[in-house]
C-alpha positions as CSV (number, residue, x, y, z in Angstrom):
1,X,-36.1,-40.1,-2.2
2,X,-33.1,-38.2,-3.6
3,X,-31.1,-35.9,-1.4
4,X,-28.7,-33.3,-2.7
5,X,-25.5,-33.4,-0.7
6,X,-22.9,-30.5,-1.1
7,X,-19.3,-31.6,-1.0
8,X,-16.4,-29.2,-0.9
9,X,-13.4,-30.0,-3.1
10,X,-10.1,-28.3,-2.1
11,X,-8.4,-26.7,-5.0
12,X,-5.0,-25.0,-4.8
13,X,-4.4,-21.7,-6.5
14,X,-1.5,-23.1,-8.6
15,X,-4.0,-25.3,-10.4
16,X,-5.9,-22.2,-11.7
17,X,-2.9,-19.9,-12.4
18,X,-2.7,-18.7,-16.0
19,X,0.6,-18.9,-18.0
20,X,2.6,-21.7,-19.4
21,X,4.3,-23.2,-16.3
22,X,4.6,-26.7,-14.8
23,X,4.0,-27.3,-11.1
24,X,5.1,-30.3,-9.0
25,X,4.9,-31.3,-5.4
26,X,1.6,-29.6,-4.8
27,X,2.8,-26.3,-6.2
28,X,6.1,-26.2,-4.3
29,X,8.1,-26.5,-7.6
30,X,7.5,-24.1,-10.4
31,X,9.2,-24.5,-13.8
32,X,8.7,-23.7,-17.5
33,X,7.0,-26.3,-19.7
34,X,10.1,-26.7,-21.9
35,X,12.4,-28.7,-19.7
36,X,14.4,-30.8,-22.3
37,X,17.5,-28.6,-22.2
38,X,17.4,-28.6,-18.4
39,X,17.6,-32.4,-18.4
40,X,20.6,-32.1,-20.7
41,X,22.3,-29.7,-18.2
42,X,21.7,-32.3,-15.4
43,X,23.1,-35.1,-17.6
44,X,26.3,-33.2,-18.5
45,X,27.0,-32.1,-15.0
46,X,26.2,-35.4,-13.3
47,X,28.0,-37.5,-16.0
48,X,31.2,-35.5,-16.1
49,X,31.4,-35.4,-12.3
50,X,30.6,-39.1,-12.0
51,X,33.5,-40.0,-14.3
52,X,35.9,-37.7,-12.5
53,X,35.0,-39.1,-9.1
54,X,35.1,-42.7,-10.3
55,X,38.5,-42.6,-12.1
56,X,40.7,-39.6,-11.5
57,X,39.9,-38.6,-7.9
58,X,41.0,-41.9,-6.4
59,X,44.4,-41.8,-8.2
60,X,44.9,-38.1,-7.5
61,X,44.0,-38.5,-3.8
62,X,46.7,-41.1,-3.4
63,X,49.4,-39.5,-5.5
64,X,48.9,-35.8,-4.7
65,X,46.5,-34.9,-1.9
66,X,43.2,-36.2,-0.4
67,X,41.8,-32.7,-0.4
68,X,41.4,-32.8,-4.2
69,X,38.2,-35.0,-4.2
70,X,36.9,-33.1,-1.1
71,X,37.1,-29.7,-2.8
72,X,35.6,-31.1,-6.0
73,X,32.6,-32.5,-4.0
74,X,32.0,-29.2,-2.3
75,X,31.9,-27.4,-5.7
76,X,29.7,-30.1,-7.2
77,X,27.2,-29.9,-4.3
78,X,27.1,-26.1,-4.4
79,X,26.6,-26.0,-8.1
80,X,23.7,-28.6,-8.0
81,X,22.0,-26.8,-5.1
82,X,22.1,-23.4,-6.8
83,X,20.9,-25.0,-10.1
84,X,17.9,-26.6,-8.5
85,X,17.1,-23.5,-6.5
86,X,17.1,-21.5,-9.7
87,X,15.1,-24.0,-11.7
88,X,12.4,-24.8,-9.1
89,X,11.6,-21.4,-7.7
90,X,9.3,-18.5,-8.6
91,X,11.4,-16.0,-10.5
92,X,9.1,-13.1,-9.5
93,X,5.9,-13.7,-11.5
94,X,3.4,-10.8,-11.2
95,X,-0.2,-11.9,-10.8
96,X,-2.6,-10.9,-13.6
97,X,-5.3,-8.4,-12.9
98,X,-8.7,-9.6,-11.8
99,X,-11.7,-8.7,-14.0
100,X,-12.7,-5.9,-11.7
101,X,-9.2,-4.5,-11.6
102,X,-8.8,-4.8,-15.3
103,X,-12.1,-2.9,-15.9
104,X,-11.0,-0.2,-13.5
105,X,-7.7,0.2,-15.3
106,X,-9.6,0.4,-18.6
107,X,-11.8,3.2,-17.2
108,X,-8.7,5.1,-16.1
109,X,-7.1,4.8,-19.5
110,X,-10.3,5.9,-21.3
111,X,-10.6,8.9,-18.9
112,X,-7.0,9.9,-19.5
113,X,-6.8,9.4,-23.3
114,X,-10.5,10.2,-24.1
115,X,-12.4,8.6,-26.9
116,X,-10.3,7.8,-30.0
117,X,-12.1,8.4,-33.4
118,X,-12.5,5.4,-35.6
119,X,-9.6,4.8,-38.0
120,X,-7.0,6.4,-35.7
121,X,-4.5,4.5,-33.7
122,X,-4.9,4.8,-30.0
123,X,-2.0,6.4,-28.1
124,X,0.4,4.1,-26.3
125,X,-0.6,3.1,-22.8
126,X,2.3,4.4,-20.8
127,X,2.6,5.9,-17.3
128,X,5.5,8.0,-16.2
129,X,7.3,7.1,-12.9
130,X,10.1,9.0,-11.3
131,X,13.1,7.1,-9.8
132,X,16.1,9.0,-8.5
133,X,15.0,12.3,-10.2
134,X,14.7,10.4,-13.5
135,X,11.5,9.6,-15.5
136,X,10.9,5.9,-16.1
137,X,8.1,4.7,-18.3
138,X,5.7,2.0,-17.1
139,X,4.3,0.0,-20.0
140,X,0.9,-1.6,-20.1
141,X,0.7,-5.4,-20.6
142,X,-2.2,-6.4,-22.8
143,X,-2.0,-10.0,-21.7
144,X,-1.8,-9.5,-17.9
145,X,-4.0,-6.3,-18.0
146,X,-1.6,-4.4,-15.7
147,X,0.9,-1.6,-15.9
148,X,4.2,-3.4,-15.4
149,X,6.5,-2.3,-12.5
150,X,9.9,-0.8,-13.4
151,X,12.3,-3.3,-14.9
152,X,9.5,-5.9,-15.4
153,X,8.9,-7.5,-18.7
154,X,6.6,-10.2,-20.2
155,X,8.2,-13.5,-21.0
156,X,6.8,-14.9,-24.2
157,X,7.8,-18.5,-23.3
158,X,6.3,-18.7,-19.9
159,X,3.5,-16.1,-20.7
160,X,4.0,-14.2,-17.5
161,X,5.2,-10.8,-16.4
162,X,8.3,-11.2,-14.3
163,X,9.6,-8.6,-11.9
164,X,13.2,-7.4,-12.7
165,X,13.2,-9.7,-15.7
166,X,16.7,-10.7,-16.8
167,X,16.1,-13.4,-19.4
168,X,14.6,-16.8,-20.0
169,X,17.3,-19.5,-19.6
170,X,16.4,-22.8,-21.2
171,X,19.5,-24.4,-19.6
172,X,17.9,-24.0,-16.1
173,X,14.3,-24.5,-17.4
174,X,13.0,-21.3,-15.9
175,X,12.9,-17.5,-16.2
176,X,15.6,-15.6,-14.4
177,X,14.2,-12.6,-12.5
178,X,14.3,-10.8,-9.2
179,X,13.7,-13.8,-6.9
180,X,16.2,-16.2,-8.4
181,X,18.9,-14.1,-10.2
182,X,21.4,-14.4,-7.3
183,X,21.1,-18.2,-7.4
184,X,21.5,-18.2,-11.1
185,X,24.7,-16.1,-10.8
186,X,26.1,-18.3,-8.1
187,X,25.3,-21.4,-10.2
188,X,27.2,-20.2,-13.3
189,X,30.1,-19.0,-11.1
190,X,30.4,-22.3,-9.2
191,X,30.0,-24.2,-12.5
192,X,32.8,-22.2,-14.0
193,X,35.1,-23.1,-11.1
194,X,34.0,-26.7,-11.2
195,X,34.7,-26.9,-14.9
196,X,38.2,-25.3,-14.6
197,X,38.9,-27.6,-11.6
198,X,38.0,-30.8,-13.4
199,X,39.7,-29.7,-16.7
200,X,43.0,-28.9,-14.9
201,X,43.2,-32.1,-12.9
202,X,42.2,-34.2,-15.9
203,X,45.3,-32.9,-17.6
204,X,47.4,-33.6,-14.5
205,X,46.0,-37.1,-14.4
206,X,46.9,-37.8,-18.0
207,X,50.4,-36.5,-17.4
208,X,51.0,-38.6,-14.3
209,X,49.5,-41.8,-15.7
210,X,51.4,-41.7,-18.9
211,X,54.6,-40.8,-17.1
212,X,54.2,-43.8,-14.7
213,X,52.9,-46.5,-17.1
214,X,54.2,-45.2,-20.4
215,X,52.3,-43.6,-23.2
216,X,52.0,-46.8,-25.3
217,X,50.9,-49.2,-22.6
218,X,47.5,-50.7,-22.9
219,X,46.4,-49.8,-19.4
220,X,47.3,-46.1,-19.7
221,X,45.4,-46.0,-23.1
222,X,42.3,-47.5,-21.5
223,X,42.4,-45.2,-18.6
224,X,42.9,-42.0,-20.6
225,X,40.1,-42.6,-23.1
226,X,37.4,-41.6,-20.6
227,X,39.7,-38.8,-19.3
228,X,40.0,-37.4,-22.8
229,X,36.2,-37.5,-23.1
230,X,35.9,-35.4,-19.9
231,X,38.6,-33.0,-21.2
232,X,36.6,-32.4,-24.4
233,X,33.3,-31.8,-22.5
234,X,35.0,-29.4,-20.1
235,X,36.9,-27.6,-22.9
236,X,33.7,-26.8,-24.9
237,X,31.8,-26.0,-21.7
238,X,34.6,-23.8,-20.4
239,X,34.3,-21.1,-23.1
240,X,30.5,-20.7,-22.8
241,X,30.1,-20.9,-19.0
242,X,33.2,-18.8,-18.2
243,X,32.2,-16.2,-20.8
244,X,28.6,-16.1,-19.4
245,X,29.9,-15.7,-15.9
246,X,32.1,-12.8,-16.9
247,X,29.2,-11.1,-18.8
248,X,26.9,-11.3,-15.7
249,X,29.6,-10.1,-13.4
250,X,29.8,-7.0,-15.6
251,X,26.0,-6.6,-15.3
252,X,26.0,-7.1,-11.6
253,X,28.7,-4.4,-11.2
254,X,26.5,-2.0,-13.1
255,X,23.2,-3.1,-11.5
256,X,21.8,-3.9,-14.9
257,X,19.8,-6.7,-16.5
258,X,20.4,-8.7,-19.6
259,X,17.1,-7.4,-21.0
260,X,18.1,-3.8,-20.4
261,X,21.6,-4.4,-22.0
262,X,20.1,-6.0,-25.1
263,X,17.6,-3.2,-25.6
264,X,20.2,-0.5,-24.8
265,X,18.0,1.1,-22.2
266,X,20.8,3.0,-20.6
267,X,23.4,3.0,-23.3
268,X,21.3,4.1,-26.4
269,X,21.3,7.3,-28.3
270,X,19.8,9.3,-25.5
271,X,22.6,8.3,-23.2
272,X,20.3,8.1,-20.2
273,X,22.0,7.2,-17.0
274,X,20.9,4.0,-15.1
275,X,18.7,5.3,-12.3
276,X,19.2,2.0,-10.4
277,X,23.0,2.1,-10.2
278,X,24.6,3.5,-7.0
279,X,27.7,4.5,-8.9
280,X,29.7,2.1,-6.8
281,X,30.6,-1.5,-7.8
282,X,30.5,-2.8,-4.2
283,X,27.1,-1.3,-3.5
284,X,25.7,-2.6,-6.7
285,X,27.0,-6.1,-6.0
286,X,25.6,-6.0,-2.5
287,X,22.2,-4.9,-3.6
288,X,21.9,-7.5,-6.4
289,X,23.5,-10.5,-4.6
290,X,22.9,-9.8,-0.9
291,X,19.8,-7.6,-0.8
292,X,16.5,-8.8,0.9
293,X,14.7,-11.4,-1.1
294,X,11.0,-10.5,-1.6
295,X,8.4,-13.2,-1.0
296,X,6.4,-14.7,-3.8
297,X,3.2,-12.8,-4.5
298,X,1.5,-15.8,-6.3
299,X,0.4,-17.7,-3.1
300,X,0.7,-20.9,-5.2
301,X,-0.5,-23.1,-2.3
302,X,-3.4,-21.0,-1.3
303,X,-6.8,-22.8,-1.1
304,X,-9.8,-22.3,-3.4
305,X,-12.9,-24.1,-2.3
306,X,-15.4,-25.3,-4.9
307,X,-18.7,-26.9,-4.0
308,X,-19.9,-29.9,-5.9
309,X,-23.5,-31.1,-5.4
310,X,-24.2,-34.9,-5.7
311,X,-27.5,-36.6,-5.6
312,X,-28.0,-39.6,-3.3
313,X,-31.1,-41.8,-3.2
314,X,-32.3,-43.3,0.1
315,X,-35.4,-44.2,2.0
316,X,-36.7,-42.1,4.8
317,X,-36.8,-44.2,8.0
318,X,-39.8,-44.3,10.2
319,X,-39.2,-43.3,13.7
320,X,-41.3,-42.3,16.6
321,X,-42.0,-38.9,15.1
322,X,-43.5,-40.5,12.0
323,X,-47.1,-41.7,12.0
324,X,-49.2,-43.6,9.5
325,X,-52.0,-41.6,8.0
326,X,-55.5,-42.7,8.9
327,X,-57.6,-44.7,6.5
328,X,-59.9,-41.8,5.7
329,X,-57.8,-38.9,4.4
330,X,-58.8,-35.5,3.3
331,X,-57.6,-33.9,0.1
332,X,-54.8,-32.0,2.0
333,X,-53.4,-35.0,3.9
334,X,-50.5,-37.2,3.0
335,X,-51.1,-40.4,1.1
336,X,-50.3,-43.8,2.5
337,X,-46.8,-45.1,1.9
338,X,-45.1,-41.7,2.0
339,X,-42.9,-40.5,4.8
340,X,-44.4,-37.6,6.7
341,X,-42.0,-35.7,8.9
342,X,-43.3,-34.7,12.3
343,X,-43.9,-31.0,12.3
344,X,-45.0,-29.4,15.6
345,X,-47.7,-26.9,14.7
346,X,-49.5,-25.1,17.5
347,X,-53.2,-26.0,17.5
348,X,-55.7,-23.2,17.7
349,X,-57.4,-22.6,21.0
350,X,-60.9,-22.9,19.6
351,X,-61.6,-24.4,16.2
352,X,-64.8,-24.8,14.3
353,X,-64.8,-28.5,14.8
354,X,-64.5,-28.2,18.6
355,X,-67.5,-25.8,18.8
356,X,-70.8,-27.1,20.1
357,X,-73.4,-28.1,17.5
358,X,-75.5,-25.0,18.1
359,X,-72.5,-22.7,17.5
360,X,-71.1,-24.4,14.4
361,X,-71.6,-22.5,11.2
362,X,-71.6,-23.5,7.6
363,X,-69.1,-22.0,5.2
364,X,-70.2,-18.5,4.1
365,X,-72.5,-18.0,7.1
366,X,-72.0,-14.8,9.1
367,X,-71.3,-15.0,12.8
368,X,-74.3,-14.2,15.0
369,X,-73.6,-12.3,18.2
370,X,-74.7,-14.1,21.4
371,X,-77.5,-13.0,23.7
372,X,-75.0,-12.4,26.5
373,X,-73.0,-10.1,24.3
374,X,-76.1,-8.1,23.5
375,X,-77.1,-7.7,27.2
376,X,-73.6,-6.5,28.0
377,X,-73.9,-3.8,25.4
378,X,-77.2,-2.5,26.9
């Protein structure tokens, strides 16, 4: 006898989220699928710092000050912490509209724009929103089926709408948006300081070691080969990282994003003022870097329950409630060999089989009133 058993399989919401993202540690880590350049970033930072701590720091700590490796370790740990925080966090992805919500938005758009004749291009799907006495346009996303909030944009690499979208950075392997921009800025700032620090003390190390051992000695040449490699890596990294830090410092002071700067949203032909700027550098920096951090709206680790039915075969045991059918069975009784569950059915008070012989009637025979009933009527 086969029995259908329903089992509930626990499924997390991150397993069903659309978009091109990678999740690890049961949805706690969220990254883009293209992570090759992120691994290159880790290799360059870890490799350069490992060479610096292994060779130069020991010599400089003895010759100059033991605070040199301590300060380098603090910068290294801070840079790595902000890098991982930027790479592994939700940048501010906006959930896509559910089917019912998308249908309701479509009905609103049709009611606003009316029916468009065939052959004509439909009008753009835009809503006007007022911020600080200035009109801001909210654009419709055909992929997410929503009107994007102000300053949000759709990332073509991650295939998600990101709130306060700045840019997609392949060096950190994630989008940079409202929820991780401050960590991204702190990462490039600390990395710039770390690069300048290592670059400077590598030159000091080369000057000290050549002055002590001589420029042509074999030991000084062997020690300076790796140092020159570090100097070259820091030199080429210095221009890009320090320049990027300066550019984002300028954007933070204006309370502006990279996406808005590239598109010329506030510096174009219309010369529209930035409605998000407070007109004060300190206030803009405090809002961007020290403002409240909104929680993630994805609920990546939320639970979705799905039922799975599985068939199991087994025999029905015979207990005290199961009785064998008699040898003579009627057409409606169970056959021998089958399990008959005990069902408690209330028996009728008087049945045809329990009536006396003179009161039993054949099928189709009408009931005959008794003599006592007739006397009672008279």
